[in-house]
Phi, psi and omega in degrees: 000131178295143188302320183296321180295315181307310181300317181299319180290322178296317181300317180289326175289322175305322182295332183268352181295144179310154178298327179301328178287314186292325182291335179058061176306143187302330184277346184266119185294153183245128177256131175270125180239123180244080182283149176271351178210144179297337176300337179286336177301322179291324177290334178288318179293322176297319180290320177298320182298314180294335175277354181097022184234109173262141183289132185092340174248316182246342186207150172250151178231126175259114182261141175216127183289133179260017184293322180267099185297329177305330182271356186301318175299322174294322179293309178301313177304321178298313185297313182300323175291337175273007170059044175300151182280332176200169176235134180238130183195179177274190188304301182300324183291317177296321177291320179291329177291318183297326184287331186269338182207150171242006179245326180282126181296150183230133177241119180256161168227108188235152174260007176248200178265112185302329177284308182298329184274358178082022186274316181223162180275333186206137187289323177279327177230080188303327182067164181074211179250019187228132166212183175164214187224138175249130168258013166053042174309315186290315186292343183260003179296320183294316172308315180294327180288318175302320182287332176288319180283335173293322178289327179232077186291330185272002183291121178296326187219126174242137189255162171228131176250116185222158175259121187294339182282340188281136189291335182270004189287318181296316175299326181292313179296322179298322179298309179297311179306318180294319179294318176296321174300323183292330182256012179064031182257137178277138180238136171247123177253129178237126178265129179225140182223013183208157175312307189292328174294325182291318181291324179286330179296313185290332176286321178297321184294325179291314180297328177278355177079033180293130181279346184191163180229132177248114185266132178292179176263178176120157182298322177295313181303319176298321186291331190255016187305311179297322176296313178309305184298317183293317183286328176293325177293313180305323186256007171057050177249112177295139184217149174245150184232165182276322187245152178300326176319318182294318176296324179289343181268356182114000175295158183290303179202162177219149178216128179168180173277169184272114173302307175308320179290322177299320175294317175302325173287320184297322176298321182295319172297319170305320178294321175299323182284324172300332179278349175125358183279155179270130182304321178301341178261358176268125178290146177299129176279140171243155180288150180244348185236129178236142185238130168256123181237133181232136183261105181286325183299315181291323173305316184295322187288333180275354183072034185250146174251120187285132177302140184298330180288332172285310176304327184292335180260358180294136172279339183205128177243123177264120186240000000 
């Protein structure tokens, strides 16, 4: 989703918020939220409600789009000036907030390793003013690659499509390179950060005879999911994705944890902190459920037969 559209959506939502929310009554705690996509606004409200905080009644929420990472320090500074009680955001947003304050609590939802990425010192006892939830997109990259290779065992070349600007891209690529090396598989990595580059990259992969495609993580990649899925179909390249949303848009298959659920859990943590718990005492939550989603219609259109072993472990099959 384009940044201008996202801002319009948030603006429309803000106009509909109760007067108590917009007024930001002094007695009402304010949560600063830096979502990377507008759909996470709903799950944030849901998680806060589960923790006992209803927007407009018990808590106010200040929303700022985190799609443009270059503006994150300015957005965080603005939230701090508004004296928010805590900040919720993804990896780049949480890192920007951590660089700006050591006192205001920060709750993250990240796809990486929070210790490796410098968010916390320890998963069980984070310490300081930061804690959150990891949905482990990076750590699942090797598993996704294994599923893709099981689907196309004879592929001489498997490609990756990733965004060079996303902070977790290099760890993601490293995981896949290591898995490919162990299997003796050749990998082509193509970096894209614009609409035109995506189209060029998929055309290049088709010309090189790539047997399959592994699509990386990040806000930009997600915003371009329909384009990527359509181009993969046009060039008849089987692909695996991190999120179910790609499969719902016509992609072949996905494997990973639920990002919306991670934001919901982050909001529940935010509620606990508002009630007085210290973020440094709350262990980083890790996912316990992972979902393999397969689009059989897409498989048939690509002329693929899904391996029985892969179908047997699928959590959802779209027909």
